[in-house]
PLY file of the C-alpha trace (Angstrom):
ply
format ascii 1.0
element vertex 185
property float x
property float y
property float z
element edge 184
property int vertex1
property int vertex2
end_header
-46.29 -131.04 86.10
-49.72 -129.26 86.20
-49.34 -128.24 89.74
-46.66 -127.84 92.45
-46.75 -130.36 94.86
-46.72 -128.76 98.76
-43.16 -130.34 99.15
-41.98 -128.85 96.14
-43.83 -125.06 97.30
-42.18 -125.40 100.36
-38.77 -126.11 99.13
-39.18 -123.52 96.50
-40.23 -121.19 99.56
-37.37 -122.17 101.95
-35.01 -121.33 98.77
-36.06 -118.05 98.52
-36.00 -117.58 102.18
-32.38 -118.51 102.15
-31.70 -116.05 99.25
-33.38 -113.32 101.52
-29.95 -113.89 103.57
-27.65 -114.81 101.07
-28.06 -111.99 98.65
-28.23 -109.05 100.87
-24.68 -109.84 102.04
-23.50 -109.92 98.51
-25.00 -106.59 97.89
-24.24 -104.59 101.61
-20.12 -104.86 100.30
-21.05 -101.75 98.68
-21.94 -98.77 100.50
-26.07 -97.85 100.41
-26.57 -101.22 97.82
-29.07 -102.42 100.11
-31.68 -99.50 100.28
-30.68 -98.85 96.37
-30.24 -102.33 94.99
-33.27 -103.79 97.06
-31.67 -107.40 96.80
-34.04 -109.11 99.41
-36.84 -108.20 97.17
-36.03 -110.35 94.33
-36.24 -113.80 96.17
-39.83 -112.56 97.60
-41.05 -111.62 94.40
-40.19 -114.99 92.55
-41.82 -116.63 95.77
-44.98 -115.14 95.23
-45.00 -115.61 91.53
-43.52 -119.12 91.59
-45.19 -120.97 95.06
-48.57 -118.21 95.50
-50.19 -115.58 97.96
-49.49 -117.93 101.09
-46.08 -119.08 100.64
-44.92 -115.49 98.88
-46.45 -113.99 102.38
-44.40 -116.45 104.49
-41.16 -115.75 102.64
-41.98 -111.91 102.72
-41.81 -112.45 106.81
-39.45 -114.62 107.44
-36.74 -113.65 104.76
-36.05 -110.11 106.71
-36.74 -111.64 110.20
-34.13 -114.53 109.64
-31.86 -111.93 107.96
-32.21 -109.63 110.48
-31.24 -112.55 113.26
-28.13 -114.08 111.32
-26.62 -110.86 109.75
-28.22 -107.73 111.73
-29.43 -106.70 107.84
-32.06 -104.93 108.19
-31.50 -103.43 111.35
-33.86 -104.45 114.46
-35.66 -100.37 113.77
-36.24 -100.64 110.05
-36.94 -104.58 110.13
-41.01 -104.33 111.05
-41.41 -101.52 107.80
-39.66 -104.11 105.55
-41.37 -107.08 106.97
-44.20 -105.41 106.10
-43.24 -104.36 102.58
-41.62 -107.72 101.66
-44.83 -109.82 103.50
-47.49 -107.36 100.84
-44.69 -107.77 97.94
-45.37 -111.77 98.17
-49.01 -111.72 98.87
-49.77 -109.53 96.13
-47.92 -111.08 93.65
-49.23 -114.69 94.11
-53.22 -113.17 94.41
-52.59 -111.24 91.18
-50.71 -114.32 89.39
-53.62 -116.24 90.65
-56.34 -113.49 89.10
-54.58 -111.87 85.88
-55.28 -113.93 82.83
-54.53 -112.43 79.96
-53.38 -115.51 78.14
-49.64 -114.19 77.55
-47.47 -115.26 80.51
-45.39 -112.41 80.14
-47.56 -109.78 80.30
-49.36 -111.65 83.51
-45.73 -111.57 85.13
-45.15 -108.19 84.67
-48.99 -106.87 85.28
-48.67 -109.20 88.61
-45.02 -107.31 89.74
-45.75 -104.03 88.93
-49.03 -103.86 90.93
-47.57 -105.83 93.63
-44.63 -103.39 93.88
-46.82 -100.17 93.54
-49.27 -101.71 96.24
-46.59 -103.30 98.20
-44.73 -99.72 98.79
-48.29 -98.09 99.22
-48.78 -100.28 102.38
-45.25 -99.96 103.51
-45.07 -96.26 103.41
-48.50 -96.37 104.75
-47.43 -98.45 107.65
-44.17 -96.64 108.37
-46.22 -92.98 108.42
-49.63 -93.81 110.12
-47.75 -96.87 112.92
-44.16 -96.52 112.61
-43.70 -92.68 112.73
-46.75 -91.02 113.25
-46.84 -87.39 111.98
-43.62 -87.75 110.83
-43.22 -89.32 107.32
-43.96 -86.97 104.70
-45.12 -87.67 101.20
-41.66 -86.06 99.65
-39.87 -88.90 101.96
-42.13 -91.76 101.11
-41.65 -90.78 96.86
-37.82 -90.26 97.50
-37.48 -93.59 99.73
-39.60 -95.79 98.06
-39.21 -94.66 93.88
-36.30 -92.44 93.92
-33.43 -93.67 96.11
-34.88 -97.67 94.73
-35.36 -96.92 91.25
-32.31 -98.77 90.08
-32.93 -101.78 91.98
-36.80 -101.39 90.48
-35.53 -101.58 87.10
-33.53 -104.76 88.17
-36.58 -106.52 89.38
-38.74 -105.65 86.53
-35.61 -107.25 84.15
-34.88 -110.43 86.29
-37.75 -111.54 88.38
-39.87 -112.48 85.20
-37.11 -114.14 83.58
-36.52 -116.41 86.50
-40.03 -117.47 86.86
-40.17 -118.07 83.34
-36.62 -119.97 83.55
-38.23 -122.09 86.58
-41.18 -122.92 84.33
-38.73 -123.95 80.89
-36.81 -125.92 83.80
-39.87 -127.62 84.96
-39.12 -126.48 88.67
-42.39 -125.06 88.86
-45.39 -125.93 86.64
-45.90 -123.84 83.36
-48.50 -121.52 83.50
-51.38 -123.11 81.44
-52.67 -120.18 79.04
-56.70 -120.25 78.42
-57.49 -120.50 74.82
-59.50 -117.34 73.75
-62.77 -117.68 72.02
-63.77 -115.68 69.48
-66.86 -113.25 69.90
0 1
1 2
2 3
3 4
4 5
5 6
6 7
7 8
8 9
9 10
10 11
11 12
12 13
13 14
14 15
15 16
16 17
17 18
18 19
19 20
20 21
21 22
22 23
23 24
24 25
25 26
26 27
27 28
28 29
29 30
30 31
31 32
32 33
33 34
34 35
35 36
36 37
37 38
38 39
39 40
40 41
41 42
42 43
43 44
44 45
45 46
46 47
47 48
48 49
49 50
50 51
51 52
52 53
53 54
54 55
55 56
56 57
57 58
58 59
59 60
60 61
61 62
62 63
63 64
64 65
65 66
66 67
67 68
68 69
69 70
70 71
71 72
72 73
73 74
74 75
75 76
76 77
77 78
78 79
79 80
80 81
81 82
82 83
83 84
84 85
85 86
86 87
87 88
88 89
89 90
90 91
91 92
92 93
93 94
94 95
95 96
96 97
97 98
98 99
99 100
100 101
101 102
102 103
103 104
104 105
105 106
106 107
107 108
108 109
109 110
110 111
111 112
112 113
113 114
114 115
115 116
116 117
117 118
118 119
119 120
120 121
121 122
122 123
123 124
124 125
125 126
126 127
127 128
128 129
129 130
130 131
131 132
132 133
133 134
134 135
135 136
136 137
137 138
138 139
139 140
140 141
141 142
142 143
143 144
144 145
145 146
146 147
147 148
148 149
149 150
150 151
151 152
152 153
153 154
154 155
155 156
156 157
157 158
158 159
159 160
160 161
161 162
162 163
163 164
164 165
165 166
166 167
167 168
168 169
169 170
170 171
171 172
172 173
173 174
174 175
175 176
176 177
177 178
178 179
179 180
180 181
181 182
182 183
183 184
């Protein structure tokens, strides 16, 4: 399997959207687990890495929207910020995976994941500061909300997401990333 077919890409995206509904339900039994562990981020990040930027973007938009409509999580007040953040994650992980080619799969996965997580948090913070709560959102609140409170979730994502994508490649559910041979200079 050299390339992910459109049917497989759509199916993987649909499964990731479904996981955006199911995973938070399991974690929200624990108080504050949603904001600390960020379970909805995992399927969106996997979708972007596995299916590309467009499908990652779709998963990032429709995952939280469907979850909110079916379960009430995230709440309507926080939903737009969550949709922007997760849409950025899905889009950016897919773009980074297309652009970053070190020749080593795990390095490509981690670089794509870390860049998308950093830029996505900046985009969500900017959206929240400029459009959602203009003049009321401080840098300290952004840092606390997006890095300090969610640090366990960030560590879980860094541990689990590349492993999931690698396992999907090994199981041939998504195509293995072709590694370009390095040429001697």
